C-alpha positions as a printed Julia matrix, in Angstrom:
106×3 Matrix{Float64}:
   7.26  -11.67  59.76
   4.98   -9.77  61.96
   1.85   -8.59  60.32
  -1.69   -7.46  60.39
  -2.87   -6.24  63.85
   0.27   -7.5   65.41
   2.35   -5.05  63.4
  -0.14   -2.2   64.1
   0.32   -2.81  67.84
   3.93   -3.68  68.21
   5.71   -1.94  65.47
   3.5     1.25  65.05
   1.78    1.4   68.53
  -1.59    2.14  66.85
  -3.79   -0.13  68.82
  -4.97    0.52  72.33
  -5.28   -3.28  73.02
  -3.06   -6.27  72.45
  -4.6    -8.47  69.7
  -5.66  -11.85  70.94
  -3.3   -13.69  68.46
   0.07  -13.01  67.1
  -0.11  -12.48  63.27
   2.55  -13.5   61.03
   2.9   -13.82  57.14
   4.89  -16.53  55.67
   5.73  -17.27  51.95
   2.95  -19.05  50.13
   5.09  -21.89  49.21
   6.25  -22.49  52.8
   4.58  -25.65  54.31
   4.11  -25.95  58.05
   4.48  -29.7   59.28
   2.97  -29.0   62.83
  -0.15  -27.7   63.96
   0.47  -24.03  65.01
  -0.02  -22.89  68.62
  -3.55  -21.36  69.27
  -2.15  -17.96  69.97
  -0.56  -17.93  66.44
  -2.54  -16.67  63.36
  -0.67  -17.49  60.13
  -1.23  -15.73  56.87
   0.33  -16.49  53.5
   1.57  -14.07  50.94
   4.63  -13.52  48.74
   5.45  -10.06  49.87
   7.73   -7.75  47.82
  10.65   -6.2   49.71
   9.08   -2.99  49.67
   6.34   -4.26  51.93
   8.77   -5.34  54.76
  10.78   -3.39  57.14
  12.96   -4.25  60.09
  14.07   -0.89  61.48
  13.72   -1.93  65.14
  13.78   -5.75  65.54
  12.16   -8.62  63.62
  10.84   -8.2   60.13
   7.41   -6.55  60.02
   5.08   -5.57  57.3
   4.96   -1.82  56.48
   2.27    0.43  57.89
   0.53    0.61  54.56
   0.8    -3.28  53.87
  -0.6    -3.92  57.58
  -3.53   -1.61  56.83
  -4.2    -3.33  53.5
  -3.86   -6.68  55.03
  -6.28   -5.92  57.97
  -8.9    -4.49  55.58
  -8.5    -7.6   53.37
  -8.9    -9.88  56.39
 -12.04   -8.25  57.35
 -10.86   -6.57  60.61
 -13.57   -4.57  62.2
 -13.93   -1.13  60.44
 -14.55    0.62  63.76
 -11.17   -0.52  64.83
  -9.32    0.65  61.65
 -11.06    3.96  61.68
  -9.71    4.43  65.26
  -6.2     3.6   63.85
  -6.56    6.21  61.16
  -7.65    8.77  63.64
  -4.42    8.41  65.77
  -2.39   11.47  65.95
   0.89    9.57  65.61
  -0.08    8.41  62.07
   0.2    11.95  60.58
   4.08   11.48  61.36
   4.11    8.28  59.26
   1.78    8.58  56.41
   0.64   11.5   54.05
  -2.76   13.0   54.38
  -3.55   11.3   50.87
  -2.56    7.85  52.19
  -4.58    8.37  55.32
  -7.74    9.55  53.04
  -7.14    6.54  50.85
  -7.45    4.02  53.45
 -10.5     6.08  55.15
 -12.22    5.52  51.8
 -11.59    1.84  51.76
 -13.04    1.27  55.14
 -15.95    3.75  54.85
């Protein structure tokens, strides 16, 4: 499923630029036998159902999960702060959730 910066850009329209790679998350036990293309960034995690949505197309991580994944992956904090300042975010997340993520990225 789509995740990380890809989810923030495509599903939530919270990035002003297109990430250089498409990020997907696959189950930890899934083994890939071929070398993935250079444009694909693969993450492994066993995601609970409540961290995944598919409202408008392919499965994608929820906004909260996408933000947590980006923080854990070391995405530049400046970029994540801009995401949290986006006016559209107020329609999707509570002020408490936004404050929580702001606290995590400084």
